[in-house]
N, C-alpha and C positions, 0 to 999 in steps of 0.2 A: 572772635574767631581769627585763628593765626592767620598770617598771609598767604602761607603756603597752601592752607585749605582753601582761602578764597580764591586764589586763583586756579586751582584745579577745579573746583566748583564752576566756577563761571565756564572754563574751557568745555567741562562735560556739558552744561547746559548749552552752550552755544553750537556744540557737536551735535547735539541731540537734534537742535532746531535746524541747523544745515542739513542734515539727514533727513529730516521730514519734508524740507523743502525740496530736495532733489527727488526724493521718492514721489512726492506730488507732482512734480513737473513729468517725471517718467509715466507716471499713470494718465496723464492729459495728452492726447495728441497733440493739442495746440501748442501747449507749453514744450513738449518735446521739441516740436519744429524749432521753436524759437532757442533751445539749448544748442541745436545744430547749428544755428547762425551766429550765436554769440558765445565768446568764452565764458566759462562757467564762473571766473572768478568774478568777471563784470556783473553776471546775473545775481550773485549772491550779496556783492558789496552793501547795495542800500537795503536790503533785507535785514542783513545781520546788524546794520547800524541802527536800526528801528528796534531790533532785539536788545541792546544795549540795557535800556533803563529797565526791561522787565528782568532781564538777568542780574541788574544790580540787586531790584528789589528782593530776587531769591537769595541773594548773597545775605542782605542784611537780616534776613528773618530765619536764617539758620541758626542755631544756639552752637557756643562755644564746644568745639570738639564733639559735635554731633557723630561727624563721620571720621572715623580714623584712616590714616592715609593708605593703608592695605585696602579697606572696604573701598576708597574712591577709585583705587587703581584696578581692583578686580572687580567690583560690581558695577563700575560707571565706565570708567575710561576704556578699559580694554573692548568691551562690546560693542560700544559705541562707534569705535575706530574702526572695528569688523564690519560693523555695517554701513558706514561711511565708506570703507573701501568697495563694498560690493556695489554700493549705488554710483559711486562715481565711475567704477568701471564700466556701467551700462550706458553711460554719457556716450552719444555717437562720436567716433573718430573725426576730426577736421579734416584728416589727408584721407586720400582714396588709397585702396591697397596698391594701386600701380600708379606711380606718379613720375611722367617724364619731366625732366629739367631740361631746359631749352636757352638756346644763347639768343644774342640780340638778333641774329638772322633767323631764329625759329627752329635751327636745328638741333637735335637732340644730343645732349653732352652725357646725361647717364641718366638711368632708371632708378627712380626711390621706390623701393618696395617694401612691404611688410614682410617679417620672416618670422621664425620660430620665435615663441615667447612675447609675442606682440612688438618685437623690437623692429626697426628699421634699418635696411642696408642699400649699397648698390647692387641692382640686379644680378645675380649670379657671378659676382665679384669677390674673390678671396684673397688674402694676404699671407705671406710666409717668410719666416725668417731664414735666411740662408746659412746654410753650413756647408761644407764639401760635398755632401752627399744631396742635397736637395733638388738642385736643378736635373740631376740626372734621375730621380725618382720622378719629378713633374714629365719629364719627356717621356716616361712609360705612359703617361695619361693623355687622353684627348681634351687638352686645355689649350687655350690660348694665352700666350705670354704678352702681358700688354706693357710691363715695363719691369727694368731691374734696375733698383737705386741703390747706390750708397750713401749711408748718412755719417759723413765724419764726425760731425760733433756727438752723436751718440755712439759712434763705434759699432754700427750693425750696418748689414745689408737686406733689402726687403725686395721682394719678388711679389708683383700684383699680376693675378691671372684670371680668366674667365672659365667656368666650365660648363659644359652642357647641361641640360635639365637632369639627366639622370645622376649627376655628381653633385647636385647643388644641394648637399646637406653635410652636415658635421660627421655623422655617421657613415656615409659613403665614400667621403675623403679618407676618412680615418681607416676603412677597410681596405684602402689600396695603397695607403702609404705607410711607410715603416714607422713603429711605435715612436721611435726617437724622435720624430717630426712632428708628432701630435701636440705638445705643447707649444710648437712654433706656428701653429695653422689657425687661423680664424677668418671671420667675415670681414669684409670691408664696411663695418658699421656705419651707421649715420647719428651723429650727436645734435643736440639741439641746447639754445641758450634757456636761461633759466630768469625771466622776469615775466609778472602780470601784467593785464592791460594796463595802457597808461591811465592815471586817475583825473588829471588836468592838465592844461597847456595854456600858453600864453605867447602872444605874437612876438616877435624878435625885439621889437620897439619898448616893450613893455617891461617894467621892474618886477623882480619876482617878489611875491607876496608871502612873506614869512614872518610870523611871530617869533622864531627863534633868533637869539642874540648871536653875533658873529661867534666863529668857532677858530680856534686855533688850528694850523697844520698839524699833520703828525710830525714832520720836521721840515727844515728849510734847506737841508742838505744837497748838494750836487750830486745826485745818485741817480741809478737806472733801475728801472722795473719794466717789467713785460707782462704781455696780455695777449690772450688768444681769444678771439671773440669776431663779430663782424667786423667790416670796415669802419672808418670814423670820418665824420664830415669835419675835415679838418679847417673848412673855412668859416666853421660857426664862430661868431666873435669870441665865444667862450676860451677858444684855442688861440687867440693872438697872442703871438710871442712865447707860444710853447713849444717845448722841444720835444716834436713827436716823430718817429721813423716810422712809417708804415712799410708791410710787406705783403703783398697780394700772392694768396694762394690759390685762388680759383679761377684765375684767367680774366685777361681782359676782354673776353667776348660774352661774359656771364655780366648780368647786373646784379652789383654788390648792393647788398641790403646794409645800412648805415645806423638804424635806430639803436640797436643794443648796444654796439660798440661806441657810439658816440655818449651813450648814457653813462657806461663804465667809464669812459675815458674823462668824460666831465666830473666825476666824483674824484679821480686820482690827481687830474692835473687842470680841470678847468676853472674858469672865473667867470662869475656872472657880472655883466657891466650894464644893468638895466637902468641907470640913472639917479640911483640910491645908495651908490657905493658897492662893494664887491658882495652881493647876495650869496652868489654860490663862491664857497671858500676851498680852494684843492687842498686835498689831504696833502700833496706834494709839489709845492710851487717852483721848487729847484730841479726836479726831477726832468731826467730824458725818457720818455715812454716809448718803448720797443713795442709795436702793435701788429700783431700776425693777423691777416683778414683770410678766414677760412668758410666763412659762412656763404651758402647761396640762398636764394628766396624759395620757399615752397609755395607759400599764398600770403594773403595780407597778415596772418597772425604767426606763422611759424616760418623758421630759416631751418637748414640743414648743412652739416658739415661731415665730410668723410673722414673714415680713420686715416686713411693714407694720409690726407692734408693735416691732420691733428699731428702726425709723425714729423712731416714737414717742418711745421711750424715750431715745434718743440726743438727740432734738430737746427733751427736758425737762431732760436733764441738763446739755446746753449752756446752756439758759435759767437753771439754778442755778449756772452759771459754775463747774462743778468743774475741777481741773486735770487730774485723771487719772480715768479711766473703765475699770474692770475688766471683762473679758468672758471668763470662763470657760465658753465656748460655741463650737461650730464646725458648719460647714455648708459649701455648696457656694461656688463665686466666682458672685456676683451682681452684674450692673452697676450696679444701685441702690445696693446694700449699698457696692460699691467709691466711687462716687460720694458717698454721704452720709459714708463714714468719711474720706473727703479733706477734706469741708467741715470735719469735727470737727477733726482736725487742723490746718486752716487758721484756726479760730478761737481757738486756742491750748492747748486741750486734748489731753493724751497718751492713748492707747489701749494698753491692755494686754491681751494676749489669750493663753489657753492654745492650745498647738500642736496637741492633740488626742491622743487615746488609741487610734488606730486600728492601729496596729503600725510598725515601723521601716521597712518597705517600702511604705507607704501613701502616696498623692499628697499635697501641702500640703492643708490645710484653710483656711478662712476664718471670721472676718476676720484670723487670725494671719498668713497668708502675703500680705497687702495691703501695699504699700509705705508705709512709716512707721510701722506698727503694731508694737510691741515685743512679739514672740513669745516664750514661756515654756514651758521642758520641765521635767520633773521628774525628780528623782534621790533615791537612799535615802540612808540615814544613812552608808553606806561609799561615797558619790560615785558609785556606779553608776547608769545610765540606768534608768528605769523601763522595765519590758518593754514596754510596750505604748505608749510615747510614739512620736508621729510624730518624724520627722528631716526636715532640710533648711536648706537655705542660710540660709532666713529666720529661725531661730532666733536670737534675741538673748542670753537668757541662761538659766541652769538654776537652779532651786531646789529646796529639800527639799519633796518633795509624795508620798512613800511612808510609808505609816504614820502620817500626822500627826493628833496630835490636836486634836479641835474638838468645838462644840457639836452636838447631835442634836435634830432637830425635836421627835422624841416627847419629849424630855427627856433629862438626862442628857448624858453625853459618850462619844465613842468614836474611832476611828482611822478615816480614809479615805484613800485613795490615788487618784492621779490628776494630770494636768497642771493641772486646776481647783484643786488644791489649792496648787499652787506658784506659780501666777499672783500671790494676793494678796500675799506678800512684794514680789516686783518692784513692784507696784503702791504698797504702802506706801512703800518707801524712794524711789520716785520722788516722792510727794507729799512726802516731809520735805526732799528735796534741793530740789524747786520752792521750798520756804519760805524758803530763803537762798541759792540759786543761780540765775541767769539761764537761761532756759528752753532756751537755745542750747548751754549748756555742761553741761547733766545727764546727758546719755547719755555724755559723755566722763568726768564722774564716776565713774557706776557701772561702766563698762568699766575703771576704773584699780582699782575696788574689787573685781571679779570675781576669783575664784581659776581659774587657766585648767586646764581638764582635757583629757584625751584629746591629739591631737596639738597641737603649739604654735599659739597664735593661734587665731582664729575657726574653730570646725567644724559641720558640720552636725547633729551629735549634742548639744554642751553650748553652741553659740555661743560667747560671749566667755568663757564660764566660770560657774562657780555665784556665786552673790549669797546673802550670809548675814545673820543678824541683826548688830547692831551687839556 
């Protein structure tokens, strides 16, 4: 059987098994309660591993060319993807509809709420890009102006305001504001990082156990790279002697989560020193990492970053003149974010974003799906797509993002999975290429370098193909 057919048949069988498992869990009250307490990916990991042997037997039993690509895609993959989307949509949300976020003293600093289309935003807060008429029009409404900020790096001015409940919808505000302001208006949406539950961990004194040979860095050049994420535990031994400049955008009074940012930074510049040599090899050992901290804690599993703080972070990174910005986070399409990302790209910086971990049938997530953003998905060591990775025509590249060794914020090292873990490799390769290649030729260089997977040419699962370390 051709490798392409084997891969897709295995994927189809695995999806059927996973869909059946989720349906069974939702039909049993006891199992449903378990799903409410645990992340779905953690629940399925053990079962899908047990299914591998069975799936392999199915692959071997299918005769050569029994199913054509069109039959696989139409009769198997698409219906199962749709069923999987329906079943995962029934899994209870780990966040309450109204979630107050408090500071160290217990005072509420913002209220994280569910809004239209299932997204989340700061309660009754909206953003508007200013032009000469915008403030005058807002003054006619019963709104509270919270701040008016000039972002010099981006060349724009933004006003953040709070509305009464009667005006808390796009339709209501558009009815009261002139049409010229409609494209400049959106909610202060909230975005999330994109990593699955940790798979394993080791104490700080233990060496990393890995069967992989030492890996070369993307390059050793003295360059700069940016990331927008949680804070980083810069005292971790992995960052000893590493050049990291952190900028906090959530405020000292709010507890800063560090797990996700530490893991991403560990891949970019971290080094393992567990007693058996450098087990964690940095992608960019000579780089200065500019890290913008934008996430606040929601619960033990999730964090949130407001749209306003994403703008602050992007503005700061542009002012630092970083050539590449890694955004391992996702959320809704937001007109403010779209225009800010466009300004970032026009300034000469490249934006790399994780495509998200919502599943193969999920709609596109942002900023990865914006025009000009380099969207990255994850694959495992066998070049199979990460089971929860989003798909779509916007995907540019795939990179290793399953069971990846990196630093843990609590100390030591462990394995992480998710599209967030794949994006840093592409960011690092881009930064290295920009050091020697004109910006307009960088993407062509990476496309040449990518190993084509799946159907020939660019596809919605692997993009142009997988990028790997040198």
